[in-house]
C-alpha positions, 0 to 999 in steps of 0.5 A: 499500500505504501508503494502506491502513494509515492510522492510524484512531482510533475514538471509543467515547464515545457507546457508553460513554455509552449502556452507562452509561445502560443500567446506570443504568436497570437499577440503578433498575429493580432498586431499584424491584423490591427496594422492592416486594418489601420492601413485600410482605414487610412486608405479609405479616409484618403479616398473619402477626403478626395471624394469630398474635395471633388464634390466641393470643387464641382459645387464651386464651379457650379456656383460660379456658372450660376453667378455668371448666368445671373450676371448675363441676365441682369447685365445683358450684353445686348441692351 
């Protein structure tokens, strides 16, 4: 009976090391994904800013054309 109850000590250092490596890999992958997402957000932001700039420029040109048309109506060159 006494032989069955030996003091057994388990060494889990390899398991702990493996778990640490897995968590480091996971953190590395998540950092890469966050970096990729940031780059995509920046690209989308630049694209959206460019679209807004084009729209504002178009509205400005349209306003100038309307102003010129009103000027032609009010100060008719024929009269």
